N, CA, C and O of each residue as an XYZ file, in Angstrom:
296
protein
N     -42.735    -31.581     30.877
C     -43.582    -31.141     30.977
C     -43.182    -29.446     30.448
O     -42.221    -28.787     30.845
N     -44.037    -29.100     29.640
C     -44.630    -27.922     28.532
C     -45.229    -26.546     29.387
O     -46.158    -26.557     30.194
N     -44.648    -25.710     29.083
C     -45.159    -24.291     29.494
C     -45.658    -23.157     28.594
O     -45.134    -23.180     27.480
N     -46.545    -22.166     28.799
C     -47.491    -21.619     28.293
C     -47.111    -20.404     28.479
O     -47.170    -20.210     29.694
N     -46.577    -19.019     27.689
C     -46.830    -17.960     28.528
C     -47.413    -17.195     27.991
O     -46.915    -17.394     26.883
N     -48.444    -16.049     27.753
C     -49.180    -15.109     27.544
C     -49.384    -13.634     28.136
O     -49.503    -13.278     29.309
N     -49.385    -12.923     27.002
C     -49.325    -11.696     27.744
C     -49.978    -10.766     28.436
O     -50.529     -9.942     27.708
N     -50.124    -10.590     29.643
C     -51.141    -10.126     30.659
C     -50.981     -8.682     30.180
O     -50.089     -8.075     29.587
N     -52.821     -8.196     30.919
C     -52.908     -6.416     30.622
C     -51.640     -5.778     31.300
O     -51.470     -6.017     32.496
N     -50.797     -5.038     30.677
C     -50.054     -4.442     31.348
C     -50.348     -3.473     32.355
O     -49.515     -3.370     33.256
N     -51.853     -2.382     32.413
C     -52.271     -1.540     33.284
C     -53.452     -1.571     33.285
O     -54.146     -1.765     32.287
N     -54.008     -1.310     34.861
C     -55.262     -1.387     34.965
C     -55.378      0.002     36.003
O     -54.941      0.348     37.101
N     -56.214      0.529     34.970
C     -56.871      1.938     36.213
C     -58.178      1.401     36.739
O     -59.039      0.854     36.050
N     -58.239      1.659     38.271
C     -59.496      1.157     39.123
C     -59.611      2.664     39.598
O     -58.735      3.340     40.138
N     -61.247      3.119     39.180
C     -61.364      4.286     39.321
C     -63.072      3.716     40.271
O     -63.919      4.571     40.011
N     -63.620      2.695     41.115
C     -64.381      2.795     41.407
C     -64.414      0.839     41.926
O     -63.486      0.114     41.566
N     -65.335      0.403     42.580
C     -65.742     -0.998     42.663
C     -65.346     -1.983     41.391
O     -64.663     -2.999     41.263
N     -66.226     -1.051     40.421
C     -66.929     -2.353     39.091
C     -66.222     -2.114     38.692
O     -66.448     -3.002     37.869
N     -64.963     -1.509     38.193
C     -63.670     -1.232     37.524
C     -62.744     -2.746     38.357
O     -62.431     -3.741     37.705
N     -62.462     -2.591     39.804
C     -62.087     -3.469     40.181
C     -62.810     -4.707     40.000
O     -62.124     -5.718     39.851
N     -64.021     -4.812     39.986
C     -64.710     -6.436     39.489
C     -64.439     -6.267     37.896
O     -64.393     -7.462     37.606
N     -64.307     -5.838     37.127
C     -64.129     -5.785     35.770
C     -62.206     -5.838     35.542
O     -61.845     -5.969     34.373
N     -61.631     -5.787     36.097
C     -60.306     -5.697     36.086
C     -60.035     -7.006     36.605
O     -59.137     -7.666     36.083
N     -60.880     -7.594     37.835
C     -60.462     -9.546     38.459
C     -61.470    -10.151     36.912
O     -60.838    -10.832     36.104
N     -62.289     -9.990     36.749
C     -62.881    -10.532     35.504
C     -62.160    -11.032     34.234
O     -62.262    -12.154     33.739
N     -61.158     -9.642     33.649
C     -60.494     -9.595     33.057
C     -59.435    -10.452     32.837
O     -59.253    -10.936     31.720
N     -58.728    -10.690     33.760
C     -57.658    -12.165     34.137
C     -58.419    -13.196     34.655
O     -57.773    -13.958     35.374
N     -59.213    -13.373     34.560
C     -60.104    -14.660     35.001
C     -60.489    -15.001     33.236
O     -60.485    -16.142     32.774
N     -60.728    -14.052     32.626
C     -61.437    -14.607     32.074
C     -60.152    -15.018     30.671
O     -60.447    -15.762     29.735
N     -58.960    -14.443     30.804
C     -57.901    -15.305     30.162
C     -57.214    -16.034     30.312
O     -56.433    -16.406     29.436
N     -57.285    -16.722     32.038
C     -57.276    -18.049     32.652
C     -58.140    -19.149     32.149
O     -57.707    -20.258     31.839
N     -59.545    -18.738     32.078
C     -60.372    -19.438     31.879
C     -60.389    -20.468     30.533
O     -60.737    -21.640     30.392
N     -59.776    -19.327     29.511
C     -59.434    -19.210     27.755
C     -59.215    -20.507     27.910
O     -59.717    -21.607     27.678
N     -57.900    -19.780     28.580
C     -56.592    -20.892     28.020
C     -57.009    -22.831     28.686
O     -56.790    -23.985     28.317
N     -57.607    -22.208     29.671
C     -58.253    -23.755     30.553
C     -58.801    -24.430     29.445
O     -58.311    -25.486     29.045
N     -60.031    -23.766     28.784
C     -60.468    -24.844     27.861
C     -59.347    -25.436     27.091
O     -59.496    -26.567     26.630
N     -58.457    -24.916     26.941
C     -57.748    -25.350     25.626
C     -56.906    -26.636     26.534
O     -56.324    -27.395     25.759
N     -56.766    -26.952     27.778
C     -55.998    -28.122     28.689
C     -54.922    -27.259     29.550
O     -54.317    -27.584     30.571
N     -54.893    -26.375     29.001
C     -53.525    -25.299     30.031
C     -53.860    -25.107     31.383
O     -55.038    -24.802     31.564
N     -53.015    -25.220     32.573
C     -53.632    -24.553     33.792
C     -52.424    -23.975     33.709
O     -51.376    -24.124     33.082
N     -53.096    -22.941     34.914
C     -52.600    -22.041     35.037
C     -51.671    -22.059     36.357
O     -52.235    -22.565     37.327
N     -49.970    -21.469     36.644
C     -49.138    -21.176     36.960
C     -48.961    -20.419     38.303
O     -49.137    -20.678     39.493
N     -48.463    -19.199     37.449
C     -48.776    -17.795     37.955
C     -48.183    -16.675     37.185
O     -47.841    -16.990     36.045
N     -48.041    -15.822     37.425
C     -48.093    -14.448     37.027
C     -47.192    -13.297     37.498
O     -47.286    -12.464     38.400
N     -45.917    -13.673     36.163
C     -44.533    -12.960     35.762
C     -44.437    -11.994     35.283
O     -45.302    -11.615     34.492
N     -43.284    -11.192     35.602
C     -42.751    -10.110     35.001
C     -41.673     -9.735     34.506
O     -40.973     -9.151     35.334
N     -41.271     -9.813     33.592
C     -40.313     -9.546     32.662
C     -39.489     -8.181     32.254
O     -40.264     -7.330     31.819
N     -38.315     -7.817     32.279
C     -37.743     -6.701     31.764
C     -36.930     -6.745     30.780
O     -35.903     -7.419     30.703
N     -37.450     -5.905     29.877
C     -37.319     -5.742     28.262
C     -36.693     -4.078     28.196
O     -37.267     -2.990     28.153
N     -35.012     -4.539     28.215
C     -34.101     -3.447     27.869
C     -34.054     -2.708     26.288
O     -33.070     -3.120     25.675
N     -34.706     -1.928     25.658
C     -34.649     -1.531     23.957
C     -33.587     -0.710     24.284
O     -33.604      0.013     25.281
N     -32.359     -0.795     23.252
C     -31.440     -0.264     22.956
C     -31.991      0.820     21.461
O     -32.576      0.358     20.482
N     -31.627      2.242     21.639
C     -31.930      2.784     20.413
C     -31.072      2.780     18.976
O     -29.890      2.874     19.308
N     -31.136      2.736     18.038
C     -30.652      3.009     17.046
C     -29.297      4.472     16.906
O     -29.100      5.556     17.455
N     -28.597      3.566     15.749
C     -27.539      4.498     15.759
C     -28.009      5.993     16.134
O     -27.819      6.450     17.261
N     -28.698      6.788     15.007
C     -29.222      7.500     14.719
C     -30.062      8.376     15.962
O     -30.059      9.548     16.338
N     -30.953      6.806     16.471
C     -31.590      7.850     17.610
C     -30.526      8.018     18.814
O     -30.585      9.167     19.252
N     -29.640      7.277     19.434
C     -28.014      8.335     19.824
C     -27.838      8.760     19.360
O     -28.309      9.842     19.709
N     -27.210      8.891     18.263
C     -26.769     10.246     18.233
C     -27.782     11.480     17.932
O     -27.508     12.483     17.273
N     -28.967     11.186     18.543
C     -29.643     12.636     19.114
C     -30.040     12.320     20.050
O     -31.139     12.845     20.228
N     -29.725     11.645     20.902
C     -29.811     11.841     22.453
C     -31.191     11.060     22.965
O     -32.192     11.535     23.502
N     -30.887      9.736     22.612
C     -32.488      8.896     22.813
C     -31.176      7.793     23.744
O     -30.010      7.471     23.513
N     -32.182      7.507     24.852
C     -31.261      6.846     25.472
C     -31.436      5.264     25.599
O     -31.974      4.986     24.528
N     -31.316      4.322     26.161
C     -31.667      2.682     26.990
C     -32.851      3.520     27.580
O     -32.924      4.537     28.271
N     -33.868      2.538     26.932
C     -35.169      2.211     28.013
C     -35.438      0.707     28.865
O     -35.258     -0.333     28.232
N     -35.744      0.658     29.882
C     -35.984     -0.972     30.474
C     -37.389     -0.747     31.070
O     -37.613     -0.190     32.144
N     -38.641     -1.447     29.907
C     -39.997     -1.811     30.011
C     -40.396     -3.426     30.706
O     -40.076     -4.535     30.277
N     -41.201     -3.064     31.914
C     -41.557     -4.165     32.293
C     -42.703     -4.564     31.564
O     -43.344     -3.693     30.975
N     -43.140     -6.024     31.501
C     -44.310     -6.751     30.585
C     -44.552     -7.989     31.745
O     -43.744     -8.751     32.274
N     -45.884     -7.855     31.883
C     -46.297     -8.917     32.713
C     -46.661    -10.135     31.608
O     -46.713     -9.932     30.395
N     -46.914    -11.487     32.274
C     -47.412    -11.881     31.675
C     -47.829    -14.138     32.720
O     -47.382    -14.779     33.671
N     -48.802    -14.304     31.705
C     -49.442    -15.124     32.788
C     -48.618    -16.379     32.237
O     -48.240    -16.355     31.066
N     -48.275    -17.690     33.218
C     -47.694    -18.365     32.908
C     -48.367    -19.730     33.316
O     -48.405    -20.036     34.508
N     -49.097    -20.864     31.990
C     -49.576    -21.990     32.004
C     -48.688    -23.122     32.082
O     -49.144    -24.265     32.098
């Protein structure tokens, strides 16, 4: 079995009912686009990525940051 991961939208801001519908459609569009190529949706997962500052950035006080990313698994 082979899996494929694609980035999912990072943040969806809902201001009214139509925004909610649009957000859901954007996920459905991504899933449907991949299904036309034969991929079957499996799940949505999140991963945390640690970003280490370079030597100079650390020297000027920049700290390690952790960002969370969403991905759709097919």
